[in-house]
N, C-alpha and C positions, 0 to 999 in steps of 0.2 A: 641599562642592564645591570643586574646585581651579580657581582663577580667576586669569588674568593680565590686568593692565590696562596697555595701552600708552598713555602720556600721562597725566601726573599734574597736569594743569591743572584748570580749573573743573569739567568734566564727570567726568573720571576721578577727580579728588580727591573730589568729592561722593559718587559711587557707591562708590568704594573705601573711603572712611571708614566709610560705613554698613554695607558688607558685612563689613569687618574687625571692626567693633564687635559684630556679631551672631555672630561666631565662624567665618566662612568662611575658607578657606585662600587668602588673596589675596597675589599677588606683583605689584609694580609694575615695569615696564620704564621706566627713566628715564636721564637723563644729565646731566652738568654740575652746575651749582649745585643743581638740583632733586634729583638723586641724592644729593648730599652732605647736603642738609637732611633728606631722608627717612631716611637712614641714621643721622644724628646726633641729630635732633630729633623725628622722626616727622612725621605729617601732622596739621595743625591745621584743624578745620572749625568755622567760626563760623556760627551760625544764630540770628538774633535776639540775645537776651542770653546764649545758651548758647555756650560755647567748649569744644570737645573736642580734646585732644591725644592722638593715637592712634599707638602704635608700629606700624610697618609693615615688611614685607620688600621690599627694592628691589634690583634688579640692572641693570647696563648691558647685559649679554650675555644673550640669551634662553636660551642653552645652560646657563647657571647655574640656570635654573628648570626646564627640561624640559617635557614634554608636560602640558597642562592640559585640563580639561573645556570651559572657556569662555574666550575672549579678548574683552575689551571694548576695541575700538579707539576711543580717545577723542582722536584728533588731528584737526586740520582736514582737510577733504577734499583740499587740496593736498598734504598730507603722508602720505596713506594708503599709497601705493605704497612710498615710501621707508621708512616705519615697518614695513610688513609683510614686505618682501622679506628683511630680515635676521632675521626672527622665526620662521623655519621650525621651530626646535627646540621651539616651543610647540605645534605642530600635530600631534596624533595622529590616528588613523584616524577618531575620532568627534568631534573638537574642533569647536565652533561659534565663529565669529568674528562678534561683534555689531557692527553699524555704528551710529554715534551722530551722524553728520554732518548738518548742515542741508542742504536741497536734496535732489534725487532721485538724485544721482550716486554717493553713498557705496557702495551695494551693487555697482554695476557696477565701480567701482574696486577694491573689496575682492575681488570674484570674479575679477578679472583676475590677482590674485596667488595666492589660496588656492583658487579654484574655487567654483562655485555650491554644491557639496555641503557646503562648510564655512561658507558665508556666511549669516548670520541678519540680515535687515534689521530695524533697530530705529528707534524714534521716541522721542526724549527730550523731556520737557516739564519744564524746570526753569530758573530764573534763578539763575545762579551766576557768580562771578568769582574768578579766581586773583589775589589781591592781591599776592602775591610767591611765590617758590618754596616749596612746602610749606604755604601758607596759602590756604585756600579759603573764600569767603563765600557762604553760601546766602541769596540775596536774596528768593526767593519762587517761586511756581508749585507745581504738585502734586508735583514731584520724582519723576515717574514714568518708567518705561522699558517701552514696549510693544514686543514682539518676536515674530517669527514665522519659520517656515521659508520658503525661496524660493517654494515653491508652496503655502504656507499649510497644509500637512498637519500634523496633530498628531503629535508625536514625544516620546519619552521625555526627550531632552535639553532640549526646550523646557519640558516639564512640570517637570523638575528645576530649571532656571534660574528659572522663574517662582516656584517654591516658595522658592528661596533669596532672591530679590528681595523677596518679600512678607514673609519672616521678618526681613529687614533694614529693614522699614517703607518699602520702595520700591514704590509702587503699580505693578502690572503686569497690568492686565486683558488677557484674551485677545482679540486683535483678530479681527474677522470676516475682514478682508483687510488685511494689513500694508501692502500697496502703496497702498491707499486712504488709510491714515493718513499714509504718507510724502508722497503728493501733496498731501493736505489741509494738512499742516504747511507744505509748500513754498508753498502759496497764501497763507499768513500771512507767512512771513519773507522770501521772495524779492522780491515787489513792494514791500513796505514798506521793505526794505533798499535796493533800487535807487533808488526814488523819494525816499527820505529822504536818501540820499547826494547825489543830484542837487540837491535843494532845500535841503539843510542844515537841515531842520527835523525835530522829533520827531513821533511818531505823532499827538499831540493836534492839532498844526497841520495835518498832512496831512488829518485828518478835518474840521477846522473850515473849511478853505478849499474852497468848492464845486468849483472846477475841479480841484484836486489830488485831492479825494475821488472825483470821477468817473473820473479817470485810474487811481486805485488800484483801483476796482471793475472797470474794464475790464481791467486787468492780471491781476487775480485770475481773471477769466473766461477769459483766454488760457490760463492753466495748467489750468483745469478742462477746456477743450476738448482740450488735448493728452492729458491723462489718459484722457478718454473715448475718444479716437481710438486709444489704445494698449490699449483693452479693460479699463481699470480702472473698476469700478463706482463712480460718484460720485453721491451723493444729489442730487435736484433742488434742495434748499434749501442746498447746500453753500456757495454764494457768500454767501448771507445769514448763514449760521452763521459763516463766516469773518469777515465784517465785524463781527458781534456780538462775536466774541472780540477782534478788534483794538480795538473800542470799549471793551472792559473793561480794556484796558491803561492803566497810568498815562500821563497826557498827555505827560510828559517822556521816555517810553520810546523807545529806538532799538534796532535789531537789531545783532548783532555785526558783520555785514557793513557796515552803515552806519558804525559806529564805526571799524572798521579802515580803510575807504576815506577817511574824513574825517581820520584821523590820519596817513595816508600809510604805514600798515603793510601788510605782505603780507596779502592777503585771499582770500576764497573767491568772488571775482567770477566766475571762469570756471566752477567747478563748481556755482554757483548760477544766475546769470543766463545765462551761456554755455550751460549744460546745457539750460535751458528753450528757448533758441533752437535748439539742435541737435536736441533731441527733437521740437520743433515742426516743423522742416524734414523730419525723417525721417517724421513722421506726416502730412505735408501740411497742417499747421495753421499759418496765418499768426500771427506773434508780433511785430507792428510795435512795440508798446510796449517789450517786453523787448529787442528788437534795438536800438532807439534807446538805451535805458538802458545796455545792454552796450557798445555801440560808443563812446558818449560817455565812460562811466566808464573804459574802457580807456585813454583819453587822460589819465587822472589828474585828472578834473574834479570829483571829490567835493568839495563845499563845506565850509568850516569852519563849525562851529556847535555847538549844545548837545550834550552827550554824556549818554546815559541808561544804563539798566541792563538792559533786556530782552535775553534770550539768543536 
């Protein structure tokens, strides 16, 4: 399978390294120092005690790569449009563009550039960090990529992609409804990221303080209500299941949104918390907690505090 990866950071580097290692025809779109390192030194993936250095193909201009079967768009949600607009040379008539962003806005942003017929909503479950250009550390998590068509129909390209992922030891179970997975993951990362940034504490302290724990549960319920109002089938026990997953995280863990906000870096505040507020308004579902977090954090009020590893 011919695959292009836009963004060679933590997610793109992790999946790309594993796909290259199993023999897939993978091409990275990169620039600057990352492009130089990929060309001269290859991609280094560290997972536990194992360190792999993998030669890779990398280009700055997508026209040097040409049409591919699959594009993995592995940039932040705030960069999706800028990354995809110049990447038209990668898109053939049957090309699928897989979204990997946290939050629920990645597919909409992707479709605004390439169209729904090319957009494959995806859900990533991996903890990884880009330590420096060309060096990715796999910290934990299942390392999975669950993906589906926009309307969840089975297609040959989804079957081929899933087979390629599984061959690369990337778990890729077939979702019943990829939108359910997308909203469910948002229930994990968005409330914890916003509340963590406001409070300056990691997940363990959010859970151990009764008041913060109640706010977290209520914020998770806000997202569930929006999904249900939009026609997404959400299990009755999804809130409890979400809390159980969060409780299984290391106590020092934080989300990438929280880390970026607390460090004063560009963040996915708008496509994560802002999107929840907008989707709630469109669906007629009140989101007072997300709106409060969003409006305060827009003022740059993310508190300094401990930094963890969760993605």
